[in-house]
N, C-alpha and C positions, 0 to 999 in steps of 0.2 A: 504494500500500500504506500502511496506517496504522501509523506507527512512534511509539512512546513512547520518547523519547530523554532519558536521565538523564546530566547532566554538570555540571561546575562552570563557572558563568558569572562570570568576573572582572568586577567593576563598573568597573574602570579601563581595560581594554583587551581586545581580542579575542584568543583563543588557539585552540588546536587544537579545543576544544569547538565554537566557532563555525565553523571550517573544515569540520568533519565535518557539522554541521547544514546548512551551505550546499550541500555536495555532495549530501546526501540530498534536499533540496528541489529542487536542480537536476536530479536524476534523476526528478522528478515525484512523489515520495512525499508523503503527508500526514503532517506531523511535529508532534507535541505535545511540548513540552520541560518538564523538571523540573530545577531547580537543587538538587543534593543538599547544598549548603551554605546552604540557605535557613533559617539559624538564627534563632530568636527571641531567644535569650539570647546576649549577647556572649561571645566565646571566653575573654576574661580572667576571666569569672565561671565559665564552664563548667569551665575548667581547675582551678579551686579548689574547686568543689562538684560532685563526681562524680554526685550524685543529679540535679542539674539537667541535666548533660550527658546522662545516660541518658534523662531525660524528653524533652529536645529531640530526641535521636536517634530515640527511639521515635515521636515525633510526625511526623518527616520520613518514616519508614517507613510509618506509617498513611496519611499524605497521598498517598504514592506508590500504595498499594493503592486508595485512593479515586479517584485520577486514572485508574488502569487500569480501574476499574469503570465510570466514565463514558465514557472514550474507547474502550475495548475494542480495544486494539492487536492487530495481527497479528504485530508484532515489537516486542520490548522490548530496547533497547540501553542498557547501563549502562557509562559510560566513566569508569573510574578510581576509583569511589566505594568507600571502605572503611567507610562508615557505613550502607550498605544491607545489611541482614541477609540471609544466605542463606535464612532462614525466610520473609522477605518475597518473595524470588524464587520460592520453592516455592509460596507461597500464590497469587501472581499466575498462576503456571503452572497450578496445579490449577483455579483458578476461571475463568480466561479463555483458557487454552491458546495463548498467543503463542509464537513462536520466541524464545528468550531468548539474548542475546548479551552477553558481558563483553569490553570493550576495556580494555587495561591499558597504561599508559605509566610512565616513570620508574623502571624496574627499577634497583635492588632495593628501592626505597622502598615499604613497605607490602606487599611481596610475600608475606610469610608469610600475611597475610590472604587474598590472592588464591589461594594454593595451597590454602587451605581452602575458599574460596567457589567457585572455578572449576567444580568438578563439579556444582554446582547449576544451572549454565547449560547450554543445548544446545551452545553454541560459545564458545570462549575464544580471544581474539586479543591476544597480547602484541605490543608494538611492536618487540621485538628477538628474535633467535634465542637470546640468552642467557636471557631469561625463558622462552622456549618450551622450551629444553633442561631447565631446572630443573623446569618444570611436568611435562614428560614423565618425568623421573627420579622424580618423585613417584608415577608410575603412572597419570597421567591421559591419556586418548586423544582428547579433544575440542578439542585446541589447534591453532591455525594462526598462522603468522607474518603480521602485518599492519604493515608499516613506516609511519612518518609519510609526509607528502607535502608538496606545495606547492599553493597556490591561485593560479593564474595571474592572476586579477583583482587580487590583492593583492601577491603576490610577483612583481614584473615590473620590467623596465627603465623608467626614467622620465627625463624631461628635468629637469635641475636648473638653478636660477637661479644667477647668480654669487654671490649672497649665501649660498645653500644650499651651494654648493661650498666656500666659505670656512668656513662653520660646521661642515660635516660631513666635509670632504675630508681625505684622508691617503693616503700611499703604501700603508700597511698598516693594517688596522683589526682590532679584536677586539671583539665585542659579546657579553657573557655575564657570569654571576656569578663572583665571585672564589672560586677554589679554589687551594690551595697547588700542586697539580699543574699548574695553568694558569700560575701565577707562574713556575714552573721553566722552562717552555717559552718564555714570552714574554720573560723577562729578557734572554736573549742578543740580542733584537731591539731593545733600548733605544737603540742607536745609530742606528736608522732613524727616518724620519718615521712614527711609530706613534701611533694613536689608540685609547684604551681607553674603553669604556662598559660600565656594568653595576653590579649591586648588590655591595657588600662590598669594593670596591677600597680603601676607607679602611683596611682591615686590613693592607695592605702594611707591611712593616717600615719604620721611619723613614728608613733609609738606602737604600731600594730605588731604583734608577735608573728604575723604572717609574712612580714617583709623578708625575713631570713629564708623563707621557703620558696620565694619566687625564683624560678630557674631559667626563665626566658619569656620572650614575647610570643608573637604569632608563629605557629608552626605549619609547615606544609603537611598534607595528608601522609606522605611517606614517613614524616618524622613522628606525628602523633600516633600513628599505628605502632611505632616502636615504643613510645611512652606507654601505651596501653598494654603491650606485650610484656613490658619490663616491670609492671606494677603488680603487687598482690591484690590490691583493691583499687578500683577506679571509681571515684566519686563523680556523679553526674547530677547537676542541679539545674532542673528545668526552670528557667527564670521567666517572670511575667513581664520582663523588660520595663521595670518600674521607672528606670531612668529616662525612658523615651518620652519626650514631651509632645504628646499628641492628644487632641481633645477627646478622640474616641476612647483612648486608653483610660482616661479618667472617669468614664462613665461605667467602668467595670469593677467588680469586686475580685478579691484574690481567688475565690472559688470559681470564677468565670474562666480561669485559665486552666485548660485541661490537656493541652497538646503534649505528645511525645516529641521531643526535639530530635534532630538528626543523630545526636550522640547515643541515644538509647539503642539504636539499631547498629551503629558503627562499632560501639564497644562490644556488643554481643557478637558481631561478626568476627571481631578479633579474638574471640575466645577468652576474653577477660572477665573477671568477676566484677559485677557492677552493683553499686549502691546508688539508688536514685530516689529523689523525693516523690512522695505519693501524689500521682495525678490520675484523673479519671481515665484518660486514654491509655496510660501505661497499664492500668488494671484491666482494661478491656482486651489487651493484647498479650499480656504476660502474667505469670503467677508469682506472687511473692514467695521467696524461699525455695522456689522450684527453678525459675529462670533468672531471677534477679533478687536483690534484697531492697526493700523499701524502707524509707525513713520519713518521719513527719517533719516537714520544714518549719513548722510552728513550734517545734520542741528541739532546737539545735543542741541543747545540753545533753540530750539523750543519745546523740549520734556517736560520741566517743565510745560508749559502752558497746554499741553494735559493732563498731570498727574493731575494738579489742576482741570481741567474740570471734569474728571471722578471721582475724589474724592468727588466733590460737586454735582454730579449727580448720586446718588446711584441707583435709579430705572433703569436708562439707563444702568448703569454698570452691574447690576444683569441680566437685560434682555439679554444683549450681551453674558454674561457668560453662561447663561442657553441655549441659542441658539447654542453657540459654543460647549457645551458639547453634545447636541443632535446630531449635525453634526458629531462630532468625533466618538461617539458611534455607530451611524448608518452607517457610511461610511469609517471610518479610524481606524479600529482595526487591530491587527496583524492577526486575523482570516480572515478578508476580504482580507488582503494582500496575505495570503497564498492561498486563494480561487482564486485570480487573477493569482498568479504564476502558479497554476495548470491548469487554463484556457489556459494560454499561452503554457505550455508544452504539453497539450493535443491536440493542434491544428493539423489538418492534419491527422496524424496517431495516433489513440487512443492507450492509454497504454493497454487497455484491449485486443486489437488486437495484440499489440506488444508482450505481454506475455501470449498469449493464448496457446502457445506450438507449 
């Protein structure tokens, strides 16, 4: 099937955009890609000159229509873009009649736009049930939950050299951006052999005991896979992005944030033992003490006792990690996500019939 796939291609490292593309190609589809951040004018200039930002955004939209005109896709998938106009989707739909799909991550960032644009697509796939619920509350009926996943060729157990174990190893690790809510959970673990990597940890208060545990900034996927493989326990803190200043975010309560972040699946794919804060979507997909270990983010003082337990019960830790990896690889890969996506869009009127001429 011919798929026109629109996503953000980070020039520094691969992300979910590439994982989805790999899955589509692996299923045998013909895929043409578009980078929706293919700006001609640097962001520092566009942010100061709205007219130039508007010109560049319109150019990207025109280029997408031209690409569709040449490629003639059967399916158009737009992943996360907030600069692709609904009118552009409507034009492509009218002129070339593809099935149109919106995939959305990072709820609630930019979600006001997606609430408005989602009905222009045939199908709307948010990565969390929190986003799906808000979408349905707005009266839209074309939404389906599509969680993140893992890519077993990338997120996998690996053999580490002695040098790599020394560089990346720790009893407990956390890889992710700094948020105050994550600081609160991790600070009680400062007495353990803890390694922290990620963006923004320099914002820690000067007297924070976590400062001595910061081992580095942003990591490429090939590096954090090594960090996960080298740790006895991987802490995952699904954040509500409380530091994001968006009006929509402030209308939500803590319990409205339910999503599994990408790390839930990537850590499991690596065969690592994962402790993650209790979220509704995590509980829908995995079992506590069977695939993962859950903790209550509202009770950070209880986390050290759980960490101590699993550090001293290595057999149980390894059993849970192995079962978690099996579950992730069998049910939660990006390939299986794309298979589900096509099951949804094929319902009712089959694509073979639609394009039989």
